[in-house]
N, CA, C and O of each residue as an XYZ file, in Angstrom:
896
protein
N      54.231      5.180     29.111
C      52.906      5.123     29.726
C      51.975      6.139     29.084
O      50.793      5.865     28.872
N      52.522      7.334     28.769
C      51.691      8.357     28.148
C      51.174      7.881     26.794
O      50.017      8.121     26.448
N      52.031      7.206     26.028
C      51.619      6.678     24.717
C      50.517      5.640     24.880
O      49.544      5.618     24.127
N      50.695      4.773     25.890
C      49.684      3.734     26.139
C      48.364      4.366     26.555
O      47.291      3.930     26.137
N      48.461      5.414     27.398
C      47.232      6.104     27.809
C      46.513      6.702     26.600
O      45.285      6.665     26.518
N      47.281      7.248     25.674
C      46.685      7.831     24.470
C      45.974      6.785     23.624
O      44.894      7.016     23.080
N      46.628      5.610     23.531
C      46.017      4.514     22.751
C      44.717      4.069     23.399
O      43.719      3.837     22.716
N      44.735      3.952     24.732
C      43.517      3.537     25.443
C      42.390      4.544     25.241
O      41.225      4.189     25.063
N      42.799      5.862     25.277
C      41.783      6.889     25.076
C      41.169      6.775     23.671
O      39.954      6.890     23.512
N      42.007      6.552     22.666
C      41.529      6.427     21.279
C      40.610      5.218     21.149
O      39.546      5.293     20.534
N      41.041      4.096     21.740
C      40.207      2.891     21.690
C      38.861      3.127     22.355
O      37.816      2.689     21.873
N      38.921      3.845     23.495
C      37.669      4.136     24.201
C      36.752      5.009     23.375
O      35.538      4.803     23.356
N      37.339      6.003     22.680
C      36.527      6.869     21.829
C      35.913      6.094     20.659
O      34.750      6.300     20.311
N      36.708      5.200     20.057
C      36.223      4.391     18.935
C      35.058      3.505     19.378
O      34.048      3.389     18.685
N      35.223      2.878     20.555
C      34.163      2.014     21.078
C      32.891      2.824     21.333
O      31.781      2.382     21.039
N      33.089      4.037     21.896
C      31.938      4.898     22.160
C      31.227      5.291     20.876
O      29.998      5.304     20.814
N      32.016      5.613     19.844
C      31.428      5.989     18.555
C      30.660      4.821     17.951
O      29.569      4.991     17.407
N      31.257      3.615     18.058
C      30.608      2.427     17.501
C      29.277      2.153     18.212
O      28.285      1.791     17.580
N      29.278      2.332     19.538
C      28.041      2.129     20.299
C      26.980      3.145     19.887
O      25.804      2.813     19.744
N      27.420      4.395     19.700
C      26.481      5.436     19.280
C      25.905      5.135     17.906
O      24.723      5.364     17.650
N      26.763      4.613     17.018
C      26.299      4.275     15.669
C      25.292      3.141     15.717
O      24.298      3.154     14.990
N      25.548      2.154     16.581
C      24.603      1.040     16.713
C      23.247      1.547     17.206
O      22.197      1.129     16.718
N      23.294      2.461     18.189
C      22.052      3.030     18.702
C      21.309      3.801     17.609
O      20.082      3.749     17.518
N      22.089      4.530     16.768
C      21.484      5.302     15.689
C      20.829      4.392     14.664
O      19.731      4.669     14.180
N      21.523      3.286     14.334
C      20.972      2.330     13.374
C      19.679      1.729     13.894
O      18.705      1.594     13.152
N      19.671      1.364     15.184
C      18.463      0.802     15.796
C      17.324      1.808     15.761
O      16.178      1.448     15.493
N      17.646      3.093     16.037
C      16.633      4.132     16.030
C      16.058      4.321     14.629
O      14.844      4.441     14.459
N      16.944      4.347     13.620
C      16.493      4.519     12.237
C      15.593      3.368     11.814
O      14.567      3.578     11.167
N      15.988      2.130     12.190
C      15.182      0.962     11.836
C      13.813      1.021     12.503
O      12.803      0.655     11.903
N      13.791      1.481     13.737
C      12.519      1.593     14.455
C      11.618      2.625     13.793
O      10.415      2.409     13.646
N      12.214      3.762     13.389
C      11.427      4.792     12.713
C      10.880      4.299     11.382
O       9.755      4.630     11.009
N      11.676      3.508     10.662
C      11.222      2.956      9.386
C      10.057      2.008      9.588
O       9.104      2.007      8.808
N      10.132      1.199     10.639
C       9.036      0.275     10.935
C       7.755      1.027     11.263
O       6.665      0.644     10.838
N       7.907      2.116     12.036
C       6.734      2.928     12.375
C       6.132      3.548     11.119
O       4.914      3.570     10.942
N       7.008      4.050     10.249
C       6.529      4.674      9.011
C       5.817      3.670      8.134
O       4.777      3.975      7.551
N       6.381      2.453      8.034
C       5.754      1.415      7.218
C       4.410      1.008      7.787
O       3.441      0.808      7.055
N       4.369      0.890      9.111
C       3.110      0.507      9.753
C       2.051      1.565      9.530
O       0.878      1.246      9.334
N       2.464      2.842      9.559
C       1.508      3.921      9.371
C       1.003      3.999      7.950
O      -0.072      4.551      7.713
N       1.766      3.450      6.971
C       1.363      3.537      5.578
C       0.632      2.295      5.095
O       0.274      2.213      3.920
N       0.401      1.328      5.974
C      -0.306      0.128      5.571
C      -1.735      0.470      5.184
O      -2.402      1.220      5.896
N      -2.218     -0.066      4.067
C      -3.583      0.242      3.644
C      -4.604     -0.374      4.592
O      -4.345     -1.409      5.207
N      -5.758      0.260      4.706
C      -6.812     -0.255      5.579
C      -7.400     -1.532      4.980
O      -7.195     -1.836      3.805
N      -8.122     -2.261      5.799
C      -8.671     -3.543      5.366
C      -9.686     -3.371      4.244
O      -9.771     -4.222      3.358
N     -10.471     -2.270      4.263
C     -11.457     -2.074      3.200
C     -10.786     -1.742      1.872
O     -11.311     -2.074      0.809
N      -9.613     -1.078      1.930
C      -8.862     -0.804      0.702
C      -8.310     -2.104      0.127
O      -8.393     -2.331     -1.080
N      -7.747     -2.958      0.979
C      -7.213     -4.250      0.532
C      -8.332     -5.099     -0.055
O      -8.151     -5.734     -1.094
N      -9.495     -5.113      0.609
C     -10.634     -5.892      0.123
C     -11.097     -5.397     -1.243
O     -11.402     -6.194     -2.130
N     -11.148     -4.071     -1.408
C     -11.587     -3.509     -2.686
C     -10.584     -3.823     -3.791
O     -10.975     -4.111     -4.922
N      -9.285     -3.767     -3.466
C      -8.256     -4.070     -4.470
C      -8.416     -5.484     -5.006
O      -8.151     -5.740     -6.181
N      -8.846     -6.398     -4.153
C      -8.957     -7.807     -4.541
C     -10.374     -8.219     -4.911
O     -10.662     -9.410     -5.030
N     -11.271     -7.237     -5.096
C     -12.671     -7.565     -5.316
C     -12.972     -8.034     -6.736
O     -13.999     -8.671     -6.968
N     -12.092     -7.731     -7.689
C     -12.300     -8.175     -9.070
C     -11.356     -9.331     -9.383
O     -10.203     -9.337     -8.951
N     -11.849    -10.302    -10.133
C     -11.022    -11.433    -10.541
C     -11.134    -11.627    -12.045
O     -12.066    -11.132    -12.679
N     -10.172    -12.352    -12.610
C     -10.185    -12.627    -14.043
C     -11.393    -13.482    -14.449
O     -11.798    -13.478    -15.612
N     -11.963    -14.210    -13.492
C     -13.083    -15.103    -13.787
C     -14.431    -14.396    -13.661
O     -15.472    -14.995    -13.929
N     -14.415    -13.145    -13.260
C     -15.657    -12.434    -12.985
C     -15.686    -11.137    -13.777
O     -14.981    -10.183    -13.448
N     -16.508    -11.105    -14.830
C     -16.615     -9.912    -15.671
C     -17.996     -9.300    -15.506
O     -19.010     -9.982    -15.659
N     -18.031     -8.005    -15.193
C     -19.295     -7.300    -15.010
C     -19.695     -6.613    -16.317
O     -18.888     -5.932    -16.950
N     -20.930     -6.803    -16.697
C     -21.443     -6.227    -17.934
C     -21.551     -4.713    -17.827
O     -21.660     -4.155    -16.736
N     -21.518     -4.061    -18.990
C     -21.612     -2.606    -19.012
C     -22.136     -2.124    -20.348
O     -22.349     -2.932    -21.252
N     -22.351     -0.810    -20.495
C     -22.874     -0.239    -21.737
C     -22.053     -0.630    -22.960
O     -20.823     -0.674    -22.920
N     -22.772     -0.914    -24.051
C     -22.234     -1.259    -25.364
C     -21.756     -2.707    -25.471
O     -21.345     -3.129    -26.551
N     -21.799     -3.476    -24.385
C     -21.523     -4.907    -24.506
C     -22.634     -5.554    -25.332
O     -23.800     -5.171    -25.229
N     -22.265     -6.528    -26.144
C     -23.242     -7.228    -26.988
C     -23.469     -8.626    -26.423
O     -22.523     -9.393    -26.247
N     -24.726     -8.950    -26.142
C     -25.090    -10.199    -25.481
C     -25.940    -11.078    -26.387
O     -26.575    -10.611    -27.333
N     -25.929    -12.362    -26.065
C     -26.849    -13.320    -26.676
C     -27.645    -13.953    -25.540
O     -27.079    -14.544    -24.621
N     -28.964    -13.819    -25.618
C     -29.832    -14.316    -24.547
C     -30.706    -15.436    -25.103
O     -31.477    -15.233    -26.041
N     -30.573    -16.615    -24.513
C     -31.329    -17.774    -24.967
C     -32.275    -18.240    -23.868
O     -31.874    -18.439    -22.721
N     -33.529    -18.406    -24.241
C     -34.536    -18.943    -23.329
C     -34.970    -20.289    -23.887
O     -35.512    -20.365    -24.989
N     -34.735    -21.335    -23.136
C     -34.985    -22.695    -23.619
C     -36.447    -22.901    -24.006
O     -37.370    -22.558    -23.268
N     -36.618    -23.484    -25.214
C     -37.949    -23.761    -25.759
C     -38.809    -22.502    -25.880
O     -40.022    -22.538    -25.674
N     -38.159    -21.395    -26.215
C     -38.911    -20.146    -26.397
C     -38.179    -19.270    -27.410
O     -37.372    -18.418    -27.038
N     -38.471    -19.488    -28.699
C     -37.799    -18.731    -29.748
C     -38.181    -17.252    -29.720
O     -37.386    -16.386    -30.086
N     -39.406    -16.977    -29.283
C     -39.858    -15.582    -29.272
C     -39.146    -14.744    -28.220
O     -39.086    -13.519    -28.332
N     -38.605    -15.401    -27.198
C     -37.875    -14.687    -26.156
C     -36.362    -14.714    -26.371
O     -35.635    -13.898    -25.805
N     -35.899    -15.645    -27.180
C     -34.464    -15.766    -27.447
C     -34.022    -14.626    -28.367
O     -34.687    -14.321    -29.358
N     -32.890    -14.001    -28.025
C     -32.350    -12.882    -28.803
C     -30.875    -13.128    -29.088
O     -30.074    -13.326    -28.175
N     -30.532    -13.110    -30.373
C     -29.161    -13.414    -30.788
C     -28.198    -12.260    -30.534
O     -27.005    -12.475    -30.323
N     -28.715    -11.046    -30.555
C     -27.827     -9.888    -30.382
C     -28.561     -8.793    -29.622
O     -29.496     -8.181    -30.138
N     -28.130     -8.558    -28.403
C     -28.721     -7.526    -27.553
C     -27.605     -6.598    -27.087
O     -26.625     -7.054    -26.499
N     -27.748     -5.311    -27.343
C     -26.727     -4.332    -26.937
C     -27.159     -3.674    -25.634
O     -28.286     -3.196    -25.513
N     -26.255     -3.655    -24.661
C     -26.533     -2.956    -23.401
C     -26.528     -1.460    -23.668
O     -25.546     -0.914    -24.172
N     -27.612     -0.813    -23.333
C     -27.764      0.615    -23.621
C     -26.885      1.459    -22.696
O     -26.375      0.955    -21.696
N     -26.704      2.757    -23.031
C     -25.900      3.634    -22.163
C     -26.407      3.722    -20.736
O     -25.633      3.987    -19.816
N     -27.734      3.495    -20.537
C     -28.268      3.530    -19.173
C     -28.082      2.208    -18.440
O     -28.531      2.052    -17.305
N     -27.405      1.237    -19.107
C     -27.114     -0.041    -18.465
C     -28.224     -1.063    -18.565
O     -28.135     -2.122    -17.944
N     -29.281     -0.777    -19.334
C     -30.432     -1.667    -19.422
C     -30.498     -2.370    -20.775
O     -29.878     -1.940    -21.748
N     -31.271     -3.470    -20.813
C     -31.600     -4.158    -22.048
C     -33.107     -4.393    -22.063
O     -33.753     -4.398    -21.016
N     -33.659     -4.588    -23.260
C     -35.086     -4.843    -23.368
C     -35.358     -6.323    -23.578
O     -34.740     -6.949    -24.439
N     -36.280     -6.894    -22.796
C     -36.649     -8.299    -22.891
C     -38.145     -8.402    -23.174
O     -38.935     -7.785    -22.460
N     -38.563     -9.161    -24.191
C     -39.993     -9.337    -24.442
C     -40.723     -9.860    -23.205
O     -40.177    -10.658    -22.443
N     -41.931     -9.416    -23.019
C     -42.795     -9.749    -21.883
C     -42.406     -9.002    -20.608
O     -43.267     -8.596    -19.828
N     -41.108     -8.826    -20.409
C     -40.619     -8.235    -19.153
C     -40.458     -6.723    -19.262
O     -40.870     -5.973    -18.377
N     -39.846     -6.292    -20.376
C     -39.511     -4.874    -20.515
C     -38.035     -4.638    -20.230
O     -37.201     -5.504    -20.491
N     -37.717     -3.471    -19.696
C     -36.327     -3.114    -19.431
C     -35.792     -3.848    -18.200
O     -36.463     -3.967    -17.175
N     -34.565     -4.330    -18.344
C     -33.892     -5.061    -17.261
C     -32.501     -4.475    -17.065
O     -31.796     -4.221    -18.042
N     -32.098     -4.258    -15.819
C     -30.747     -3.768    -15.532
C     -29.727     -4.869    -15.804
O     -29.781     -5.943    -15.205
N     -28.796     -4.586    -16.717
C     -27.737     -5.540    -17.038
C     -26.392     -5.073    -16.508
O     -25.575     -5.885    -16.073
N     -26.162     -3.772    -16.542
C     -24.886     -3.216    -16.125
C     -24.602     -3.520    -14.656
O     -25.477     -3.382    -13.801
N     -23.362     -3.937    -14.375
C     -22.975     -4.245    -12.996
C     -23.220     -5.677    -12.599
O     -22.862     -6.079    -11.492
N     -23.833     -6.471    -13.489
C     -24.076     -7.885    -13.221
C     -23.145     -8.741    -14.076
O     -22.701     -8.309    -15.139
N     -22.852     -9.947    -13.614
C     -22.168    -10.910    -14.467
C     -23.205    -11.531    -15.401
O     -24.407    -11.357    -15.201
N     -22.737    -12.259    -16.426
C     -23.659    -12.904    -17.357
C     -24.547    -13.912    -16.632
O     -25.740    -14.010    -16.918
N     -23.972    -14.654    -15.700
C     -24.753    -15.644    -14.947
C     -25.786    -14.964    -14.052
O     -26.918    -15.432    -13.932
N     -25.387    -13.856    -13.425
C     -26.322    -13.126    -12.570
C     -27.489    -12.571    -13.379
O     -28.634    -12.607    -12.930
N     -27.195    -12.057    -14.570
C     -28.249    -11.527    -15.426
C     -29.192    -12.643    -15.858
O     -30.409    -12.455    -15.870
N     -28.638    -13.811    -16.215
C     -29.468    -14.947    -16.612
C     -30.408    -15.359    -15.484
O     -31.587    -15.616    -15.727
N     -29.908    -15.424    -14.269
C     -30.740    -15.797    -13.116
C     -31.824    -14.758    -12.869
O     -32.961    -15.093    -12.539
N     -31.450    -13.474    -13.037
C     -32.411    -12.392    -12.817
C     -33.544    -12.456    -13.841
O     -34.714    -12.314    -13.486
N     -33.195    -12.670    -15.110
C     -34.210    -12.762    -16.160
C     -35.114    -13.970    -15.918
O     -36.333    -13.883    -16.067
N     -34.509    -15.091    -15.544
C     -35.292    -16.296    -15.268
C     -36.302    -16.050    -14.145
O     -37.442    -16.508    -14.211
N     -35.867    -15.321    -13.118
C     -36.764    -15.011    -12.016
C     -37.932    -14.156    -12.455
O     -39.060    -14.360    -12.006
N     -37.665    -13.186    -13.343
C     -38.740    -12.320    -13.836
C     -39.704    -13.069    -14.760
O     -40.894    -12.759    -14.805
N     -39.183    -14.058    -15.498
C     -40.020    -14.814    -16.436
C     -40.929    -15.825    -15.750
O     -41.834    -16.370    -16.383
N     -40.705    -16.081    -14.483
C     -41.552    -17.053    -13.772
C     -43.024    -16.626    -13.723
O     -43.914    -17.450    -13.513
N     -43.260    -15.338    -13.918
C     -44.644    -14.852    -13.963
C     -45.363    -15.322    -15.233
O     -46.592    -15.375    -15.285
N     -44.563    -15.664    -16.259
C     -45.145    -15.998    -17.559
C     -44.873    -17.438    -17.996
O     -45.623    -17.998    -18.795
N     -43.785    -18.043    -17.464
C     -43.413    -19.398    -17.864
C     -43.087    -20.229    -16.630
O     -42.633    -19.706    -15.612
N     -43.325    -21.528    -16.739
C     -43.014    -22.423    -15.632
C     -41.565    -22.890    -15.753
O     -41.159    -23.419    -16.788
N     -40.796    -22.691    -14.694
C     -39.384    -23.098    -14.637
C     -38.594    -22.662    -15.879
O     -38.035    -23.507    -16.578
N     -38.543    -21.376    -16.154
C     -37.785    -20.916    -17.333
C     -36.284    -21.146    -17.163
O     -35.736    -20.964    -16.076
N     -35.634    -21.546    -18.249
C     -34.184    -21.750    -18.256
C     -33.555    -20.716    -19.186
O     -33.848    -20.683    -20.381
N     -32.695    -19.880    -18.632
C     -32.118    -18.764    -19.385
C     -30.594    -18.829    -19.344
O     -30.004    -19.126    -18.306
N     -29.971    -18.551    -20.475
C     -28.508    -18.440    -20.522
C     -28.141    -17.130    -21.203
O     -28.821    -16.687    -22.130
N     -27.056    -16.513    -20.733
C     -26.567    -15.261    -21.301
C     -25.101    -15.430    -21.676
O     -24.284    -15.831    -20.847
N     -24.776    -15.126    -22.915
C     -23.392    -15.176    -23.393
C     -22.960    -13.771    -23.818
O     -23.749    -13.007    -24.374
N     -21.710    -13.450    -23.550
C     -21.158    -12.164    -23.980
C     -20.520    -12.367    -25.350
O     -19.491    -13.032    -25.472
N     -21.131    -11.797    -26.366
C     -20.603    -11.949    -27.729
C     -19.471    -10.974    -28.013
O     -18.538    -11.285    -28.753
N     -19.566     -9.783    -27.412
C     -18.531     -8.766    -27.658
C     -18.417     -7.839    -26.454
O     -19.416     -7.324    -25.952
N     -17.184     -7.637    -25.999
C     -16.927     -6.754    -24.853
C     -16.556     -5.365    -25.367
O     -15.577     -5.207    -26.097
N     -17.336     -4.372    -24.987
C     -17.056     -2.990    -25.382
C     -17.030     -2.030    -24.207
O     -16.715     -0.851    -24.368
N     -17.362     -2.533    -23.024
C     -17.523     -1.635    -21.868
C     -16.290     -1.564    -20.972
O     -16.265     -0.797    -20.009
N     -15.256     -2.370    -21.288
C     -14.113     -2.446    -20.369
C     -12.990     -1.525    -20.839
O     -12.449     -1.692    -21.932
N     -12.654     -0.564    -20.007
C     -11.570      0.371    -20.332
C     -10.927      0.858    -19.034
O     -11.562      0.872    -17.979
N      -9.661      1.255    -19.131
C      -8.936      1.824    -17.991
C      -8.127      3.019    -18.490
O      -7.872      3.158    -19.687
N      -7.730      3.875    -17.555
C      -6.882      5.015    -17.863
C      -5.528      4.817    -17.179
O      -5.460      4.337    -16.047
N      -4.459      5.187    -17.872
C      -3.125      5.210    -17.274
C      -2.560      6.602    -17.513
O      -2.320      6.993    -18.655
N      -2.349      7.349    -16.432
C      -1.916      8.740    -16.538
C      -0.666      8.997    -15.708
O      -0.354      8.244    -14.786
N       0.044     10.067    -16.044
C       1.237     10.445    -15.287
C       2.506     10.116    -16.044
O       2.551     10.202    -17.271
N       3.535      9.740    -15.305
C       4.856      9.528    -15.894
C       5.011      8.121    -16.452
O       5.752      7.292    -15.925
N       4.272      7.881    -17.558
C       4.424      6.662    -18.347
C       4.676      7.078    -19.789
O       4.431      8.225    -20.165
N       5.165      6.143    -20.589
C       5.542      6.484    -21.960
C       4.340      6.863    -22.816
O       4.425      7.776    -23.638
N       3.205      6.159    -22.625
C       2.027      6.407    -23.468
C       0.775      6.533    -22.604
O      -0.028      5.603    -22.537
N       0.604      7.678    -21.942
C      -0.593      7.855    -21.116
C      -1.847      7.942    -21.976
O      -1.790      8.359    -23.133
N      -2.976      7.547    -21.403
C      -4.225      7.653    -22.134
C      -5.262      6.650    -21.687
O      -5.095      5.965    -20.678
N      -6.342      6.574    -22.457
C      -7.436      5.637    -22.208
C      -7.194      4.382    -23.031
O      -6.856      4.458    -24.213
N      -7.372      3.218    -22.394
C      -7.146      1.946    -23.063
C      -8.441      1.126    -23.055
O      -8.902      0.661    -22.013
N      -9.007      0.969    -24.250
C     -10.208      0.153    -24.431
C      -9.749     -1.281    -24.631
O      -8.982     -1.568    -25.550
N     -10.214     -2.180    -23.776
C      -9.701     -3.547    -23.768
C     -10.808     -4.560    -24.013
O     -11.973     -4.314    -23.699
N     -10.432     -5.696    -24.573
C     -11.367     -6.784    -24.820
C     -11.309     -7.848    -23.731
O     -12.133     -8.762    -23.704
N     -10.344     -7.728    -22.842
C     -10.242     -8.650    -21.713
C      -9.696     -7.886    -20.523
O      -9.136     -6.800    -20.674
N      -9.862     -8.457    -19.337
C      -9.444     -7.781    -18.119
C      -7.922     -7.706    -18.021
O      -7.203     -8.519    -18.602
N      -7.453     -6.709    -17.271
C      -6.019     -6.489    -17.125
C      -5.694     -6.151    -15.677
O      -6.522     -5.596    -14.954
N      -4.479     -6.492    -15.263
C      -3.994     -6.121    -13.940
C      -3.251     -4.787    -14.037
O      -3.077     -4.244    -15.128
N      -2.822     -4.271    -12.904
C      -2.093     -2.998    -12.880
C      -0.810     -3.109    -13.701
O      -0.515     -2.229    -14.510
N      -0.050     -4.178    -13.502
C       1.208     -4.335    -14.237
C       0.964     -4.489    -15.736
O       1.747     -3.987    -16.543
N      -0.102     -5.173    -16.114
C      -0.413     -5.317    -17.535
C      -0.799     -3.970    -18.144
O      -0.430     -3.676    -19.282
N      -1.531     -3.159    -17.401
C      -1.892     -1.825    -17.885
C      -0.647     -0.959    -18.058
O      -0.542     -0.201    -19.022
N       0.295     -1.072    -17.121
C       1.554     -0.326    -17.239
C       2.333     -0.751    -18.481
O       2.922      0.077    -19.175
N       2.325     -2.050    -18.747
C       3.030     -2.550    -19.928
C       2.410     -1.991    -21.205
O       3.127     -1.617    -22.134
N       1.071     -1.933    -21.252
C       0.394     -1.370    -22.420
C       0.711      0.113    -22.582
O       0.738      0.628    -23.700
N       0.950      0.800    -21.463
C       1.269      2.228    -21.510
C       2.760      2.482    -21.734
O       3.213      3.623    -21.653
N       3.509      1.441    -22.009
C       4.923      1.606    -22.341
C       5.863      1.682    -21.167
O       7.055      1.927    -21.352
N       5.361      1.477    -19.952
C       6.218      1.505    -18.768
C       6.482      2.915    -18.261
O       5.948      3.894    -18.782
N       7.319      2.992    -17.230
C       7.608      4.271    -16.565
C       8.576      5.140    -17.370
O       9.354      4.644    -18.184
N       8.505      6.451    -17.122
C       9.543      7.357    -17.594
C      10.652      7.404    -16.537
O      10.539      6.783    -15.480
N      11.712      8.140    -16.832
C      12.821      8.264    -15.878
C      12.415      9.018    -14.622
O      13.070      8.901    -13.586
N      11.339      9.790    -14.709
C      10.957     10.656    -13.600
C       9.810     10.084    -12.762
O       9.285     10.766    -11.881
N       9.426      8.858    -13.029
C       8.275      8.279    -12.343
C       8.595      7.890    -10.902
O       9.639      7.303    -10.618
N       7.681      8.228    -10.007
C       7.767      7.760     -8.616
C       6.972      6.462     -8.548
O       5.825      6.446     -8.101
N       7.594      5.377     -8.994
C       6.869      4.122     -9.210
C       6.305      3.518     -7.925
O       5.323      2.777     -7.971
N       6.911      3.825     -6.791
C       6.409      3.273     -5.534
C       5.375      4.177     -4.859
O       4.962      3.931     -3.726
N       4.965      5.234     -5.581
C       3.876      6.074     -5.093
C       2.671      6.003     -6.026
O       1.771      6.841     -5.974
N       2.677      4.998     -6.865
C       1.589      4.795     -7.810
C       0.279      4.510     -7.068
O       0.281      3.901     -5.998
N      -0.840      4.960     -7.651
C      -2.166      4.755     -7.059
C      -3.159      4.331     -8.147
O      -2.990      4.637     -9.327
N      -4.182      3.629     -7.710
C      -5.318      3.323     -8.583
C      -6.544      3.985     -7.964
O      -6.907      3.691     -6.825
N      -7.175      4.872     -8.712
C      -8.370      5.571     -8.226
C      -9.607      4.917     -8.841
O      -9.696      4.730    -10.055
N     -10.538      4.581     -7.985
C     -11.698      3.789     -8.396
C     -12.962      4.346     -7.763
O     -12.967      4.741     -6.597
N     -14.039      4.372     -8.551
C     -15.352      4.755     -8.038
C     -16.278      3.555     -8.145
O     -16.440      2.974     -9.218
N     -16.876      3.195     -7.031
C     -17.778      2.040     -6.981
C     -19.181      2.537     -6.640
O     -19.375      3.283     -5.680
N     -20.148      2.111     -7.440
C     -21.548      2.472     -7.189
C     -22.229      1.288     -6.523
O     -22.284      0.197     -7.090
N     -22.745      1.503     -5.327
C     -23.401      0.438     -4.586
C     -24.797      0.155     -5.097
O     -25.311      0.864     -5.962
N     -25.407     -0.890     -4.553
C     -26.754     -1.264     -4.962
C     -27.774     -0.182     -4.628
O     -28.848     -0.121     -5.227
N     -27.429      0.670     -3.666
C     -28.327      1.772     -3.297
C     -28.143      2.993     -4.195
O     -28.798      4.019     -4.008
N     -27.233      2.867     -5.184
C     -26.999      3.968     -6.109
C     -26.007      4.997     -5.621
O     -25.703      5.952     -6.337
N     -25.492      4.819     -4.406
C     -24.523      5.755     -3.838
C     -23.118      5.352     -4.265
O     -22.737      4.187     -4.149
N     -22.349      6.319     -4.761
C     -20.988      6.037     -5.215
C     -19.976      6.275     -4.094
O     -20.145      7.152     -3.247
N     -18.929      5.470     -4.123
C     -17.861      5.583     -3.134
C     -16.526      5.565     -3.850
O     -16.275      4.712     -4.702
N     -15.666      6.522     -3.496
C     -14.355      6.635     -4.130
C     -13.290      5.915     -3.301
O     -13.270      6.008     -2.074
N     -12.407      5.196     -3.998
C     -11.286      4.505     -3.366
C      -9.979      4.981     -3.992
O      -9.896      5.164     -5.207
N      -8.968      5.177     -3.168
C      -7.605      5.415     -3.645
C      -6.761      4.247     -3.151
O      -6.482      4.131     -1.958
N      -6.360      3.391     -4.072
C      -5.660      2.150     -3.724
C      -4.169      2.328     -3.988
O      -3.777      2.535     -5.136
N      -3.323      2.252     -2.953
C      -1.874      2.340     -3.183
C      -1.383      1.111     -3.943
O      -1.757     -0.019     -3.630
N      -0.540      1.351     -4.945
C      -0.038      0.250     -5.772
C       1.472      0.407     -5.948
O       1.948      0.786     -7.018
N       2.212      0.111     -4.883
C       3.681      0.220     -4.936
C       4.238     -0.785     -5.944
O       3.946     -1.979     -5.874
N       5.030     -0.293     -6.864
C       5.556     -1.147     -7.934
C       6.360     -2.312     -7.377
O       6.221     -3.443     -7.842
N       7.199     -2.044     -6.386
C       8.030     -3.112     -5.815
C       7.172     -4.211     -5.192
O       7.503     -5.392     -5.291
N       6.064     -3.819     -4.546
C       5.163     -4.805     -3.948
C       4.432     -5.609     -5.019
O       4.254     -6.819     -4.886
N       4.013     -4.924     -6.083
C       3.319     -5.625     -7.164
C       4.238     -6.649     -7.823
O       3.803     -7.742     -8.183
N       5.507     -6.289     -7.978
C       6.462     -7.183     -8.628
C       6.847     -8.354     -7.731
O       6.952     -9.490     -8.195
N       7.055     -8.076     -6.455
C       7.506     -9.129     -5.538
C       6.361     -9.992     -5.026
O       6.547    -11.166     -4.706
N       5.170     -9.391     -4.953
C       4.029    -10.118     -4.403
C       4.076    -10.257     -2.897
O       3.369    -11.088     -2.326
N       4.906     -9.449     -2.243
C       5.086     -9.565     -0.791
C       4.325     -8.510      0.002
O       4.258     -8.591      1.228
N       3.756     -7.531     -0.675
C       3.071     -6.459      0.041
C       1.647     -6.829      0.422
O       1.145     -7.889      0.046
N       1.002     -5.944      1.171
C      -0.397     -6.165      1.544
C      -1.284     -6.169      0.308
O      -2.294     -6.870      0.264
N      -0.902     -5.378     -0.701
C      -1.637     -5.336     -1.961
C      -0.720     -5.821     -3.078
O       0.305     -5.203     -3.369
N      -1.099     -6.928     -3.695
C      -0.325     -7.500     -4.805
C      -0.924     -7.023     -6.128
O      -1.898     -6.272     -6.137
N      -0.342     -7.459     -7.239
C      -0.856     -7.071     -8.549
C      -2.318     -7.498     -8.660
O      -2.625     -8.685     -8.553
N      -3.220     -6.538     -8.872
C      -4.643     -6.848     -8.827
C      -5.341     -6.471    -10.135
O      -4.838     -5.674    -10.927
N      -6.511     -7.068    -10.329
C      -7.293     -6.865    -11.545
C      -7.993     -5.511    -11.489
O      -8.608     -5.160    -10.483
N      -7.891     -4.761    -12.576
C      -8.533     -3.454    -12.660
C      -9.991     -3.602    -13.043
O     -10.359     -4.514    -13.783
N     -10.825     -2.697    -12.533
C     -12.225     -2.624    -12.933
C     -12.379     -1.558    -14.008
O     -11.551     -0.655    -14.125
N     -13.445     -1.672    -14.791
C     -13.658     -0.688    -15.845
C     -13.759      0.718    -15.254
O     -14.426      0.934    -14.242
N     -13.085      1.666    -15.903
C     -13.067      3.046    -15.437
C     -11.968      3.359    -14.446
O     -11.800      4.518    -14.067
N     -11.205      2.346    -14.009
C     -10.112      2.593    -13.059
C      -9.080      3.540    -13.662
O      -8.815      3.518    -14.864
N      -8.508      4.370    -12.797
C      -7.506      5.346    -13.206
C      -6.188      5.022    -12.509
O      -6.072      5.165    -11.292
N      -5.192      4.584    -13.289
C      -3.860      4.301    -12.750
C      -3.027      5.586    -12.844
O      -2.787      6.105    -13.935
N      -2.598      6.081    -11.698
C      -1.873      7.357    -11.652
C      -0.430      7.114    -11.224
O      -0.170      6.537    -10.169
N       0.499      7.563    -12.057
C       1.930      7.444    -11.751
C       2.480      8.848    -11.549
O       2.685      9.568    -12.526
N       2.727      9.260    -10.294
C       3.187     10.626    -10.042
C       4.656     10.817    -10.411
O       5.386      9.862    -10.678
N       5.060     12.088    -10.416
C       6.449     12.443    -10.720
C       7.289     12.367     -9.449
O       6.845     12.764     -8.372
N       8.493     11.857     -9.590
C       9.383     11.722     -8.454
C       9.827     13.084     -7.956
O      10.129     13.976     -8.748
N       9.865     13.242     -6.647
C      10.338     14.493     -6.041
C      11.853     14.484     -5.988
O      12.462     13.509     -5.548
N      12.457     15.566     -6.436
C      13.932     15.641     -6.452
C      14.433     16.403     -5.245
O      15.642     16.572     -5.081
């Protein structure tokens, strides 16, 4: 009987330990859920991350444009360079803000200004050469630096150009730092979390997104 009592006691202790472990696992899972919920990016951060698309390119300094005004050779210009101040010169009109607009938006804007001088002006703008698009990749990557690009790139594409992560990279703490200048001229800074696992899987709140010119991709060092 004493042996049986000992076995029962051991079984009871094992069951108690198993129950405690289950409670601990549940507690850990709950804490992880709370931590994940607390780290979710705000809606304005998610919106900003997705604000640029491959189909939408914003003009900037040093871009070379071709501006055609239908039935108006004197206004048509085969090669116009966007100046450092973001403006271009148009006959009859003068200086026009080009930086921050798409080619179609600039064409519509010029057409609107020409209505003072021409009836129903038709304007088209083509980008002959892209020189204003660049991004920075800094931190624990193989080739950090500034990358001047001729076409838009996503975060993962920028990482590939920088040679990928080093052994010490905290890839799931990666960030994209961005400054956006509003129409009122006021600038706003954004820090967009870009977890590598989320970018690769496409399951996170922020997926692999298109970088804007001047974006800074930061890959911090892993804490040991």
